[in-house]
N, C-alpha and C positions, 0 to 999 in steps of 0.2 A: 461122154460131161456134155453137159445143159446149161448153156448161159442163161439170165435173166439180167434185164436192167434194171433197176435199183430204182421203190421208189416209183414206179412206172404213172399209179394213179394219180398221186399226186402233183406230179411233176409235166406228163404228158395227156392227161386228158381232162377233157372240162364237160359239162353240164351238157352243153352240144354234142360233144363227139361221144359222150357216153348210150348216150339217145340213138346216134346211128349205129345200121348193125355194119359196115362197109363204109368204108370214106376216103377220099383222094390226097384226107393234108393235115398234121399234124400240130399239134402247139405244145411249141417248147420256147422252155425261161430263155427271155434276152438278155440276162448280165453279165458281162464278164469282168466283174473283181472276185469272184471267188477264188478263195487258197487253191481250193482241186482242179480249176481251170485253167489259173496261174501255173499250177505243176504239171498239168496233161503240156499247154499248149510252148511255156519258155525254158520249160527244163529237158527238151531232148529236141535231137535236129530232123525229127521227122511227127517234133509237136503238131505241125496246122495237120500233117496230112493223118494226121492219126483224132486230129478232131473230129473231119473230116468222114472217116471212117466212125466215126461216132452219127455223126448226125443222119450218115446214110446206113443205121444199123436201128436207130429212132423210127426211121418213114419203110426200113422194115415190118417190124415190127407192128407199128400204125395200122396196118396193111390186111391184118388178122380181122376176123369175124369179132365181133365185141362180145360176151364182154373180156377185154385186152389187158395181162398183167404183165407184156413185158419179158415172154420168150422166147427165145429164139430161137425157135421148132418151125417147122414145115407147117403146123395146123395152131400156132401160134398157143398148144393147151403144154403144161409140165410135163406129160408121158407121151406127145407125139414126138416125130422124127427130131433130133437136135441138129441144129444150121451148125456145122464147121466151118472153119475157116476157108476148106476149098469151095465150099456150096456157098461161102458168102460173098467168094472172087468171082463164081459168075454170078449171081445175082444182082450186087452190084459193079458189079464194071471194074472194082478195084484188086488192085495186085495183094496175091496171099496174102506176100512178106509182110506188106505194112498193116493186113489186116490183125497176122497172128500178132506182132507188134502190139500195135494198141489192141488188141484184148488182155494183155499181159497190162496193160498198163491200165486198163478200163478197172481193173481189176486191184489192182496196185492202191489208185485210189477212193476203189471201195463206190465208184460206177454200175461197176457190177457185178451180182453174185453166180458164183460154178457150186453146182448140185454136183458133187462125188464124192466115189462111194469108197471107203475105207477098205472093203473088203478085196480092193482089184489088186492092189498087195498082195494075196496072198497067189499061192498056185494057179495058174494057169496054163488054157494050153498056149504053150512058145510063139515067138516071131517062126515063120519059113526064113529060114538064114539066107534064101537066096535073097531079101530084100535090103539084106543087109551089105552092106561096101567095104565096111573095116571090120575091124576086131571091134568088140566092145568092152570090153577086159579092160583095168583099169594097174596099169604096174610104174614104180616104182617113182611115186606121187606124181607122175603124167599121166594130163588128161587126156585120150585116146580120143579122138571127133572122129562122133560115127552119121553115118546118114539115117535119121528114120522116113521109115517103108511111107512113105507116099500118102499125104491124108492123113498123118498121123496130128494128134491134140500136141502142140512143140510149149516148152518157153525158153526162152530165151536168155541163159545171162548173162552178165555186164562186157564178160569177152568171148561173147559171140559162141559159143557153147547151147544147143539144141539138149535139152534133156524132155526125155521122151519114156513111151512105154509104163512100165510098171515099175521104172524111177521115179516116174515123173508126178505117178499117180503116191507113190509113198513119200514124195516129200511134199504134195500139197498137203497131205492129212499134217506131217514136219509143220511147216506153216501154219497150217491152222492150229495145231497146240503147243505148239510155240507164242501164237498168240502176241507179237510187238512186230508193226506193218513195217515198219522199214527194211528197204532195204535186200529185198525179197532173190535179185536178179543176180549179185553179190553174193549171194547165199549157194546159190546150183553150182559155182567148183566147187567148194569144198565138200558140198555133198558128194558131188559125180567121185569125187577122187575118195569115198570113204566109201561107200554103196556103189559104182556102179553105173552105169545107165541102159538105157532102154527095158530088157525083158530080164536080163543076165543079171541081176544084183542076188547083193546080201543082203537076202527080208529078215535072219538071225540080225543084222547087227542093226539095218532100217531099223527092226523094231524098240530099240533098244534105242536108241535116238532117241524116237517119238515118246516113247514111253519117260527118259531123262526131262524131252524138254515139255513132257508138262507138270515134272516137279519142280523144272523150273519157272513156268509160269504161273503155281503156285506160291512159290516162295517171293518172286519178282514182289521190290518196295514199286508200289501205285505212285509216289510221292517223289519217289528217283527219279536224277535230270539226267541222270546217265545210263541208260539201262544195256546190259550187253545183247547188242543184237548177234542175230543167229549167225552173219558168219563169223563176224571172231569167234562165238560159242562153241559153232563145228569147228574150228581151225584148232579149240585149244580142246579137247574131248571133252567139254563142259562137264557132258554125263555120267561118262563116267566114274566125274569129285560126288556128281548127284549118290553114285551106286553108292563109290564108297568114303561116302560122306557118316563119322562114328564123331560121339561128343568126347568130350575129356577122359572120361572113366570108361570112355572103349564100349558103351551101350550105342546101338544103331536108334536113328530117333525113331520112329514110332510116327508114320504115316499117316496124311491125316485122310477119313473116311472120305468117302467119294460121295458127291450130293446125288439125292435122286435122282436128277436129271441129269446127273454124271453116268447112274446105271443108265435110266432111261434110255440111253444114244448111245449105251457097249448094248443092247439089250438089240435093238431097229437096227445096229448095225451085222448080228451075229445072226438077225432072224432073214436080213438082207443077203447076207454070206450064204447061207443053207440056200437059198431061190435061187441064186445065179449056179452052186453046183449042181442042181435037179434040172 
């Protein structure tokens, strides 16, 4: 997974910094009245610490050679080795737990972009079972909290569950497809109850849910004042309603055809998946 600070050139570069190959300072916005700033700092018990992480990440990116574009990677390039939270802990001397929390919140409020690969939900080499401290199965509607391998990318649910592995990659694809940016942390627990956690997941069910999320996104009324949040949508198994939906005369409705952009995106994902298999 690779992180990019959104709109880097717009917010963190000026004429002087663009001319310097390497510099020891960075230009940052100095207002504190925006909705996203308020959400970050005031709506979480660690909000102030998360803003500190944000400042540190901006400084890390500013140390790369020009031209910079906000990539959190070793060389500042998209295809370079990405920084994960453990690497950022060493680089910034900030706790990994706080960095993990902050990265998740930056994504939720739209300050960073995650480059993810939908093919990662497909079959891959299993995780070494010795790295796991507990069973990752889900039984009797109980979430079994597990310990992710050290250094693994994780998302934290509102109830403290750590989502990781192929389940995390599937959830990212679901979240992107569902395309309603509210309540992501709340949606993690029902996702895990349904498909599992870590690398041992119900891939067939995950893909059914993602397909249903795409249909939900298409049918959602943009003018609605109370759209369905992902948490409730998952708990109610709404993808099954969409799959079974029929008109009063018993004829299944015709799905909207894919757009050229959706077809191109699917083809790119297929090509990338084939490359990884090779």
